[in-house]
N, C-alpha and C positions, 0 to 999 in steps of 0.2 A: 427922386425916382419913385417913391411910394405914392406920392400925390399924382404923378403922371399915370401910374398903373391903375389907380382908383378911378381916374377920369376915363381911361380906356375901358375898364370893366363896366362903368355906368353906361357909356355909349353902346357897348355890346348888349347890355340888358335892355336898353331902350329899343335898340334895333330888333332884338328878338321878340319883345312884347308887341312891337308894331307888326312884325311879320305874323305873329300868332293871332293878332286882331284881324289882320287882312284875311287870313285863312278862315277864321271863325265867321267873318262876314260873308265870305264866299259860300261857306257851307250852310249858313242859316237861310239863304235865299230860297232854296227849293222847299224847305219846310214851311215857310210862310205861304209859298204858292200852293202847297198841298192843302194847308189848313183853310186858305181862302177858297180854294176850289171845292173843298169839302163843305164849307159853309154855304157857298153859292148853290151847290147841288142840293144840300140839305138832306142827303141820304146817309143812312147808316149801314148800307149794305156793304159786305166784305166781298170785294171783287178780286179778281186775279191781279189786276193792275195795282190795287192798293197793297197787296202782299209783296209785289215786286218792288214797289216804292219803299215799303218798310225795310225790305232787305237791302235796298240801295242805301237807305239812311243808316242802317246798322253798319254797313261796310264803310260808309263815310265816317262814322264815329270811330270805328277801328283805325282807319287811316289817320284821323286826327290824333288819336292816342300815340300811334307809332311816330307821327311827325313831331309831336311834342317831345317824345323820348329822344328822337334824333337831334332835336334842337338843344335839349339838355346835354347830350353827348358832345355836340359841337361847342357849346359854351364851356364845358369842362376842358376840352382840348385847347380852347383859346386861352383859358386860365393857365393850363400847364405850359403852353408855349410862352405866355407872358412871363411866368416865373423863370423859365429857362433863359429867356432874353435878359432878365434882371441878373441871373447868375453869371451869364456870359459877360455882361457889362461890368460886373464886379471883378471878374477874372481879368478883363481887359485893363481895368484901372490898376489892378495889382501888377499886371505885366508891365504897364507903363512905369509904375513906381520902381519895379525891379530893373527895368531898362535904365532908368536914371541912376540908380545905385551902381549898376554895372558900368555905366559910362564913367562915373566918378572913380570907381575902382580901377578901370582901365587907364584913365589918365594918370592916376598915381603909379600904377605898374609901369606905364611907359616912361615916366620920369625916372623910376628906379632902374629900369633896363637901360636907359640912356647913360645913367651914371655907371652901371655895371659895364656897359660897352666901352666907356671911356677908360675905366680901370683895366678892362681886358685888352684894349688897344695898347695901353702902356706896358702891360705884361708881355704882349706879343712883340713889342719893340725890343724888350729885354731878351726874350727868347731868340729873336732874329740875330741879335748881337752874339749871343752864345752859339747859335748855329754857324755864324760866320767864323767865329774862333775855332769851332770844331772842324769846319771845312778846311781851314788853313792847316790845322793839325793833321787831318787826314791826307791832305796833299803832301805834307812833309813826310809822313809815314809811307805814302805811296811812292814818293821819289826814293826814299831809302830802300824800300822793298825792290824797286826796279834796279837800283844799283847792286843790291845783294844778288838778285837773279842774274844780272849780267856777270857778276864775279863768279857765281856758281857755274854758269854756262861756260865761261872761259876756263874755269879750273877743271871742268869735266872733259875737256877736249883731249888732254894728254894723260892717259891712265896707265901707261907702262911704268913698271917699277923694276929696279934691279933687286937681286937677292939680298944684298946688304941692307938696302932701304926697306925691303919687305920685312926682314928680321927685326930691324929697328922699330918699325911701326907695329909689328905683331907683339912686341914685348910691352908696348904701351896699352893701358886699358882703353876700352871703346869710348868711354865718356870724354876722354881727353882728345880723341881724334876729331878732326874736322870732317865735313861731309865729303869733300873730294878725296881725302886720305882714306876714309872708311870705304868709299866706293872703289878706289884703286886697289885696296887690300883685297876686297872681295873679288874684284875682277882678276887680280893676280892669282888668287887661289883657284878659281874656276879654270882660267886659261892654262895655268901651269899643269893642273891635273889632266886637262885635255891634251896638252902637248906631250906629256909623259906617256899617256895611253897611245897617242898617235905614233910616237917613236917605238913603243913596244910592238904595235901592230906592224910597223915597217920592218922591224927586226924579224918578226914572225913571218912576214911575207918573204923576206930574203931567205930565211931558213927553209920555208916551204918550196921556194923556187930551186934551191940547191937539192933538196930531197927529190923534187920532180925531175931534175936533170939526172940524178943518180938512178932513179927508177927507169928513166928513158934508156940510159946506158945498159942497165940490167935487161930491159926488154929487148934491146938490140942484140945483146949476147945470147939471150935465150932463143931469139928468132934464128940467129946464125947456127946455133947448135941444133935447132929443130930442122933446118935445111940440110945440115950434114947427115943427121939421122934419117931424114926422108930419102936422101940420095942413096945411103947405104941400104935402106930397106928396098928401094927399087932394084938395086943391083942383086940383092938376095932373092928377090922375087924372080928376076930374070934367070938367075942361076937355078932356082928351084924348078922353073919351067923347063929349062934345058935338061935338068936331071930327070924330070918326069918323062920328057921325050926320049931320052936315052934308055930309061927303064922300059918304056913301051917297045922300043926297038929291040932291046935285049929279050924281052918276053916273046916278041915275034920270032927272033932268031932261035930261042929255045924251042918254040913250037915246031920249027923247021928242022928236020933230020935228027941226027944223033948228037947234036951239039950239047944237049943236056947231059948225056952220059960221058962225053969226053971232057967237058969243062965244068963238071958239077962243083968240084971243090973251089975252083977259081970264081965261078959265078956266085957260089954261096958266100965266099969272102967279100966279093964286091957288093953283093946284096946287103950283107951285114954292115959294111962300111957306109953304103948309101942310106940304109935305114937309120944308122946312127947320125949321119949328117942331116938327114931329113928331120929327125927329132930335135937335133940342136937348132936347125933353122926354124922349126916351128916354135920352139921355146923362145928363141931370139925375137921371132916375129911377134909373139904375144907380149914379150917385155917391151918391145918398141911401140906396140900399139897402146899399152898402158901408159908408157911415158909420154906418147903423143897426146893422149887424152888429158893427162895431168897438165902438160905444158899448154895445151889449148885453153884449159880451164883457168890456169894461172894468168895466161895472157889476157883473157876476158876480164878477170878480176882486176888486173893491173890497168886495163883500159878504163874500167868503171871508176877505179880510184883516181886515175888521171883526170877523168871528166869531172868528178866531184871536186878535186883540187883546183881545176881550172874555174869551175863555177864559184868556189869560195874566193878565189882571187878576183874574179869579176865582181862579186858582191862587195869585197873589200874596196875595190876601186870605185864602185858606185857609192859606197858609204863615204869615201873620201870626197868624191865630187859633190855628194849631197851636203856634207859638212861645209865645204867651201861655198856652195851656193847659199846655204843658210846664213853663213857669215856675211856674205855680200848683201843678202836681203836685210839682215839686221842693221848693217851699216847704212843701207839706203833708207830703212825705216827710221833709224836714228836721225838721219839728215832731214827726213820729212817731218819728224816730230819737232826738230829744232825750227824748221820753217814755220810749222804750225804755231809754235810758241811765239815766234816773232809776229805772226799774224794776229795772235791773241793779244799781244802787247799793243799792236796797232789798233785793234778793236777796243782795247782798254783806253787808249788815247782818244779814240772817237767817242767812246762813252763818256769820257771826262769832258770833252768839248760839248757833247749833247747835254751833260749835266750842268755845265756852266750856262749854256743857252737857256735851259729850263729854269736855272736859278735867276737869270736876267728877266725872263718872262714872269717868273714868280714875284720878283721885286717890283716889276712894273705894275702887276695887278694885285699887290698885297693889300691895297686900301679897300678892295671890293670883297675878296674872300681870302683873307690872310690865313686863317687857321686851316681851311680845307686844302689850300695849295701846299702849306707847310707839311701837313700829314702825307699828302700824295708825294711830295718831293722826298721826304725821309723814307717813305715806303719804297719808292722806286729806286732810290739810292741804295737802300739796304738789299733790295732784290737783285740789283745789278752786281753789287759786291758779292752777294751769296752765289749768284750764277757763275761769276768769274772764279770764285773759290772752288765751287763744285766742279766746274770744268777742269781747272788745273788739277784738283785731286783725282778726278776720274782719269785724266790722261796719265798722271803719274802711276795710278793703280794699274791701268791698262799696260803701260810700259813694263811695270814690274811683273805682272802676270804673264805677259808674252815672253819676256826674257826668261822667267822661271820655267815656263812650259818648254821653251826652246832648249834650255840647258838640260831639263829632265829628259826630253825626247832624244837629244843627242847622246846623253849618258846611257839611256836605255838602248839606243841603236848600237853604240860602241860596245856596251856590255854583251848584247846579243851576238854581235860580230865576233867578239873575243871568245865567247862560249862556243860559237860555231867553229872558229878556227882551232880552238883547243880540241874539240871533238874530232874535227878532221885530222888533226895531228895524231891523236890517239888511234884513230882508225888506220891512218897510214902506218903508224909504228906497228900495230898489231898485224896489218897485212904484210909488212916487211918481215916481221918475225915468222909469220906463217910461210911466206915464200922462201925464206932461208931454211926453215925446217924441211919444207918439201924438196928444196934443192939439195940439202944434205942427204935426205932419203934417196933421191935419184942418184947421187954420187955413190952412195953405199950400194945401191942396186947395180 
């Protein structure tokens, strides 16, 4: 390489010298012409043309110098480029050498990787056998879980317990009870309390209806007494009017003639009697008016109490209908949840079939991408099992929360209805005592 570069440098120097010689030959021609012309003319006179020629010669010399400098710069650039070419050739040789080394290393690594691949394939076969065993175990556990779910579903259908059976199960600790026994005990406690409260409410309803009938009979008696008193009052009013007319007639007779002098004592006695009767009648009238007002007020109070009692009865009837409707809804919801559980089991069977199909596809293509499909299969299987487990847990939690909310809402409604009925009963008792007290006062008057 150094020999070639020296040859190239010599060629470049020769060419540059030839170029400089050509340029020097070209520039020396006009000087010879000028000297020959000067010799031919034989004059030493300095003319304007001679000055211009000298200036041109001077400029030519300057251009020669610049040209030589540029030639030197070009030579330097050529030398630099040649050195760069040598460096690049050396780098190319080094790269070729590295390429050969890398190819040898790559061949050795490929041989190692092939051996590793054979070992990995053997390990994959062993793992596939373990996966098949695990799949069989999972299928057995799945079958056992399905049998247990069917047993639990069949055992949860009949949850009614007798008192003796409940006492026997209640005496046992909760750890020894099975799931259907525990559910039946809890169901018996809730339903028994609700039935007891319902019987209490029915007894209260019967007592309130009896009190309502008594109040109606009392109201009827009071209205009859009020009618009698009203008739007596009308008779007294007619009698008072008649007496006032007679009094006016007697006054007119008194004004006529000497009737006043002849019958003074008699008229005075009759007047005193009439005045006494009039005062008695007025007093009776005031008493009757007061009793009439009190009776009308009591009648309005009794009518209001009757309306409130009827409203409470209607509310109790609505609560009863609501509880029956809620019970029906819960039974329907329970049936829907059982159907949904069956559908989920069908979906589980479909997932199992899809899993088997995926496993067959996986076995068919395991020679190409064994590890990738194994990971995807395990991941998908795990995700499907987790989804099924999460769905079943969510549905169980939803059933528990809905049943708990329903029982709490029913207990709250029954408690509010009981409080309202007790308050209505207390108000009715107080109203009865007040009416009896007023009735006693009226009897005393």
